[in-house]
C-alpha positions in Angstrom: -164.6 51.8 -144.9 -167.2 49.2 -143.7 -169.8 50.4 -141.1 -168.4 48.3 -138.2 -164.9 49.5 -138.7 -166.1 53.1 -139.0 -168.2 52.8 -135.8 -165.4 51.3 -133.7 -162.8 53.6 -134.9 -165.1 56.5 -134.3 -165.7 55.5 -130.7 -162.1 54.5 -130.0 -162.6 51.9 -127.3 -160.1 51.7 -124.5 -159.4 48.4 -123.0 -157.9 47.6 -119.6 -157.4 44.8 -117.1 -158.5 45.1 -113.5 -158.2 41.5 -112.2 -155.6 38.8 -113.0 -155.8 36.1 -110.4 -155.3 32.4 -109.8 -158.0 30.8 -107.8 -159.1 27.3 -106.7 -161.8 25.6 -104.7 -165.4 26.6 -104.8 -165.7 30.3 -105.4 -168.0 33.0 -106.6 -167.4 36.5 -108.0 -170.5 38.7 -108.0 -170.7 41.8 -110.1 -173.2 44.7 -109.9 -174.6 46.3 -113.0 -171.8 48.6 -114.0 -171.5 51.9 -115.8 -173.1 52.0 -119.2 -170.7 52.2 -122.1 -168.1 50.3 -120.1 -168.1 46.7 -121.6 -167.1 44.2 -119.0 -165.1 41.2 -120.2 -163.6 38.0 -118.8 -161.3 35.3 -120.1 -160.4 31.9 -118.5 -157.0 30.3 -118.6 -157.3 26.6 -117.9 -160.5 24.8 -116.7 -164.0 26.2 -117.0 -166.1 28.8 -115.3 -169.9 29.4 -115.2 -171.5 32.7 -115.9 -175.0 33.6 -114.6 -177.0 36.5 -115.9 -180.2 38.2 -114.6 -182.4 36.5 -117.1 -182.3 32.8 -117.8 -178.9 33.0 -119.5 -176.2 30.7 -118.2 -172.9 30.3 -120.1 -169.9 28.0 -119.6 -166.6 29.8 -120.2 -164.1 27.2 -121.4 -160.3 27.7 -121.4 -159.2 30.3 -124.0 -162.7 31.8 -124.6 -163.5 35.4 -124.0 -166.9 36.8 -123.0 -168.0 40.4 -123.4 -171.0 41.9 -121.6 -171.9 45.0 -123.8 -174.5 46.3 -121.4 -172.4 45.7 -118.3 -175.2 43.8 -116.7 -175.1 42.3 -113.2 -173.6 38.8 -113.3 -171.9 36.2 -111.3 -168.9 34.0 -112.1 -168.5 30.8 -110.2 -166.7 27.5 -110.1 -167.8 24.4 -108.3 -164.8 22.2 -108.5 -161.4 22.5 -106.9 -159.2 22.8 -110.0 -156.9 25.9 -110.2 -158.1 28.5 -112.7 -156.5 31.7 -113.9 -159.2 34.4 -114.5 -158.4 37.7 -116.2 -161.1 40.4 -116.3 -161.4 44.0 -117.3 -163.4 46.7 -119.1 -163.5 48.2 -122.5 -164.6 51.9 -122.2 -166.5 53.6 -124.9 -167.9 57.2 -125.0 -171.5 57.9 -124.1 -172.3 58.2 -127.8 -171.8 54.5 -128.2 -174.8 53.5 -126.0 -177.1 52.9 -128.9 -174.6 50.6 -130.6 -174.0 48.7 -127.3 -177.7 48.4 -126.7 -178.0 46.8 -130.1 -175.6 44.0 -129.1 -176.7 40.9 -127.3 -176.4 40.7 -123.5 -173.6 38.1 -123.8 -171.1 38.2 -126.6 -168.7 35.3 -126.9 -165.4 35.1 -128.7 -164.5 31.4 -129.2 -163.2 31.0 -132.8 -163.3 27.7 -134.7 -160.3 25.5 -134.1 -157.4 26.0 -136.5 -158.9 29.2 -137.9 -156.8 32.3 -138.3 -158.8 34.0 -135.5 -158.1 31.1 -133.2 -154.4 31.2 -133.8 -154.3 35.0 -133.3 -156.3 34.6 -130.0 -154.0 31.8 -128.8 -151.0 34.1 -129.4 -152.7 37.2 -127.9 -154.0 35.8 -124.6 -150.6 35.0 -123.1 -149.7 38.7 -123.4 -152.9 39.6 -121.5 -152.7 37.0 -118.9 -149.1 37.1 -117.8 -148.8 38.4 -114.2 -145.2 37.4 -113.2 -143.4 40.3 -114.9 -143.6 44.1 -114.5 -145.0 46.2 -117.2 -142.6 47.1 -120.0 -143.0 50.5 -121.8 -146.1 50.5 -124.0 -147.7 47.4 -122.3 -150.9 49.3 -121.4 -151.4 50.5 -124.9 -150.7 47.1 -126.3 -153.3 45.5 -124.0 -155.9 48.2 -124.8 -155.5 47.5 -128.6 -155.6 43.7 -128.0 -158.8 43.9 -126.0 -160.4 46.2 -128.6 -159.4 43.7 -131.3 -161.0 40.8 -129.4 -164.2 42.9 -129.0 -164.2 43.6 -132.8 -163.9 39.9 -133.6 -166.6 39.1 -131.2 -169.0 41.6 -132.7 -168.1 40.5 -136.2 -168.7 36.9 -135.4 -172.0 38.0 -133.8 -173.2 39.3 -137.1 -173.2 35.9 -138.6 -174.4 33.9 -135.6 -177.9 33.3 -134.5 -178.1 35.8 -131.6 -181.1 37.3 -129.9 -180.4 40.8 -131.2 -178.9 39.9 -134.5 -181.4 41.9 -136.5 -181.0 44.9 -134.3 -177.3 44.8 -134.6 -177.5 44.6 -138.4 -179.8 47.6 -138.5 -177.6 49.6 -136.1 -174.6 49.1 -138.5 -176.6 50.2 -141.5 -175.4 53.7 -142.6 -178.9 55.0 -143.0 -181.0 53.1 -140.5 -178.3 53.2 -137.8 -179.1 56.9 -137.2 -182.7 56.0 -136.6 -181.7 53.3 -134.1 -179.7 55.9 -132.2 -182.7 58.3 -132.1 -185.0 55.5 -130.8 -182.5 54.8 -128.0 -182.4 58.5 -127.1 -186.2 59.0 -127.0 -187.9 55.6 -126.4 -190.8 57.4 -124.7 -192.0 59.1 -127.9 -195.1 57.6 -129.5 -193.2 56.5 -132.5 -195.0 55.5 -135.7 -193.6 53.7 -138.8 -194.4 56.9 -140.8 -192.3 59.0 -138.4 -189.5 56.6 -138.5 -189.5 56.6 -142.2 -189.5 60.4 -142.3 -186.4 60.5 -140.0 -184.4 58.6 -142.6 -186.0 60.5 -145.5 -187.8 57.5 -147.0 -191.3 56.6 -147.9 -193.1 54.3 -145.6 -193.2 51.5 -148.3 -189.4 51.9 -149.0 -188.6 52.0 -145.3 -190.6 48.8 -144.6 -189.0 47.0 -147.6 -185.5 48.0 -146.3 -186.3 46.5 -142.9 -187.4 43.3 -144.5 -184.1 43.2 -146.5 -182.0 43.8 -143.4 -183.8 41.8 -140.9 -186.6 39.4 -140.2 -188.5 41.8 -138.1 -190.5 45.0 -138.3 -189.8 48.6 -137.2 -192.3 48.4 -134.4 -190.8 45.2 -133.1 -187.3 46.8 -133.1 -188.8 49.7 -131.1 -190.2 47.3 -128.6 -186.8 45.5 -128.3 -185.0 48.8 -127.7 -187.5 49.9 -125.1 -187.2 46.7 -123.2 -183.4 46.6 -123.3 -183.3 50.2 -122.0 -185.8 49.2 -119.3 -183.6 46.3 -118.2 -180.7 48.7 -117.9 -182.7 51.0 -115.7 -184.1 48.2 -113.6 -180.6 47.0 -112.8 -179.4 50.5 -111.8 -182.4 52.5 -110.6 -184.6 51.9 -107.6 -187.5 53.8 -109.1 -190.9 52.2 -109.2 -191.5 49.9 -112.1 -194.3 52.1 -113.5 -191.9 55.0 -113.7 -189.5 53.0 -115.7 -192.3 51.7 -117.9 -193.4 55.3 -118.7 -189.8 56.4 -119.3 -189.4 53.9 -122.1 -192.8 54.5 -123.7 -195.3 52.2 -122.1 -198.7 53.6 -121.0 -199.4 51.1 -118.3 -197.5 48.8 -116.0 -199.5 45.8 -117.2 -198.6 46.2 -120.8 -194.9 46.7 -119.9 -195.1 43.6 -117.6 -196.3 41.4 -120.4 -193.8 42.7 -123.0 -190.9 42.3 -120.6 -191.9 38.8 -119.7 -191.9 37.8 -123.4 -188.5 39.3 -123.9 -186.6 38.2 -120.8 -188.7 35.2 -119.6 -189.1 36.9 -116.2 -191.1 39.8 -114.9 -189.5 43.3 -114.3 -189.6 42.7 -110.6 -188.0 39.3 -110.9 -185.3 40.8 -113.2 -184.5 43.5 -110.6 -184.3 41.0 -107.8 -182.0 38.7 -109.8 -179.6 41.6 -110.5 -179.5 42.4 -106.8 -178.9 38.8 -105.9 -176.1 38.3 -108.5 -174.3 41.3 -106.9 -174.5 40.0 -103.4 -171.6 38.4 -101.6 -172.0 35.0 -99.9 -175.4 33.9 -101.3 -176.6 30.7 -102.8 -176.1 30.5 -106.5 -179.1 31.5 -108.6 -180.8 28.7 -110.5 -183.2 29.7 -113.4 
């Protein structure tokens, strides 16, 4: 069994719908950062919708596309024209053990298959079953929806492996049968003063062999991966925890707030304080839309 299939079957994701509505006019739907290991997803039926994220990410969701937010970050959906749109939203719940895998995924994961592909035909057939709201549930409908949502997530992750995404290298490493265990350990203890030698020892490899494997799997280094993990975990905490920035910096392995500040700015194109303020703003009702 391939690593992605093994990982997803092991975690047994459970999908559900919590919003299926038809809306028109100028509207906004704010979302707070949600529970970790609950992947928020949205799909649009007709028209287009904009998605704003805490960093500089802004995505247009066109009709028939599905977006997954693996880290359940704060976000805002909005529409600035008066066309009627059907919006279907929900969550895909995974166990706590899936946090390392989800942290390795990009903040925004799109499923928009190429036209006329087998995936596009499957999605076109599957979405009407998810988006219908005029008939009561038939026996087994909840289970069918859960499996469909899980299948869409699997396709989105698989497509992400071949796309140029921010965390492509980290995802590739997380799915490796040997290095994936190390990625989980880095996520569990980011505050440790990790060295390349210690990382290599954790996967029972020499330093040279370990470095060579990293070069084969990705275009980055073990220490760069550690930095990416630390900053992703820090962003998760900033969105959910009111603790001082220095406390979060120390919790993910930074010795000073200034070094954390510089690294975070490089990764997210904003400071930790700005990121926290943006997550708060995206979750507020009746505010002006954020502009990066």
